[in-house]
C-alpha positions in Angstrom: -22.2 46.1 21.0 -25.6 45.9 19.0 -24.1 44.5 16.1 -22.7 41.6 18.2 -26.0 41.0 19.7 -27.8 40.9 16.2 -25.2 38.6 15.0 -25.8 36.1 17.8 -29.5 36.4 17.4 -29.0 35.4 13.7 -26.6 32.5 14.7 -28.9 31.4 17.1 -32.3 31.5 14.6 -30.2 29.7 12.2 -29.3 26.9 14.6 -32.8 26.5 15.8 -34.3 26.4 12.6 -31.4 24.1 10.9 -31.8 21.6 13.8 -35.2 20.7 12.8 -34.1 18.9 9.7 -33.7 15.0 9.6 -30.6 13.5 8.8 -32.1 12.4 5.4 -33.0 16.0 4.6 -29.5 17.1 5.3 -28.4 14.5 2.9 -30.8 15.7 0.3 -29.7 19.5 0.9 -26.0 18.4 0.4 -26.6 16.2 -2.6 -28.6 18.9 -4.6 -27.8 22.6 -5.6 -31.2 23.8 -5.4 -34.5 23.4 -3.4 -36.5 22.2 -6.5 -35.4 20.2 -9.6 -37.3 22.7 -11.7 -40.5 25.2 -11.5 -43.0 22.5 -12.1 -41.3 20.4 -9.2 -41.5 23.7 -6.8 -45.1 24.2 -7.9 -46.3 20.6 -7.3 -44.6 20.9 -3.4 -46.5 24.2 -2.9 -49.9 22.8 -4.0 -49.1 19.4 -2.0 -48.3 20.4 1.4 -48.4 17.9 4.6 -51.8 17.7 6.1 -53.8 18.5 2.9 -55.0 15.7 0.3 -52.6 15.3 -2.4 -53.4 16.6 -6.1 -51.2 14.6 -8.5 -51.6 14.6 -12.1 -50.4 12.4 -15.0 -48.0 15.4 -16.1 -46.7 15.7 -12.4 -45.6 11.9 -12.4 -44.1 12.3 -15.7 -42.0 15.4 -14.6 -40.9 13.7 -11.4 -39.5 11.0 -13.4 -37.8 12.9 -16.2 -36.3 15.7 -14.1 -35.6 13.4 -11.1 -37.4 15.1 -8.4 -36.3 14.6 -4.9 -37.6 15.1 -1.3 -40.4 13.5 0.8 -42.5 11.3 -1.8 -46.0 12.1 -2.1 -47.8 8.9 -2.6 -51.3 8.3 -4.0 -52.9 5.4 -5.5 -53.0 4.9 -9.0 -56.8 5.7 -9.3 -56.2 9.1 -7.6 -54.1 10.5 -10.3 -55.8 12.7 -12.5 -55.6 13.0 -16.0 -54.1 16.5 -16.2 
């Protein structure tokens, strides 16, 4: 009985947290086999959380182009891009 209850709770949590993604986010998840394109992509995403000022370097821009990063874009003006 306790095992069933645990499974039901886990399924409920999965449904509640999974329902928060937009259709575009689900499409991104289906199109890629990992959460990030590379370690550099992962570090960039952790450093640039929503609600904080973005910190973008020239190396980040180059890596994003060469590695084909995906997800919600971080936009800054060209004057805000740091020179590493």
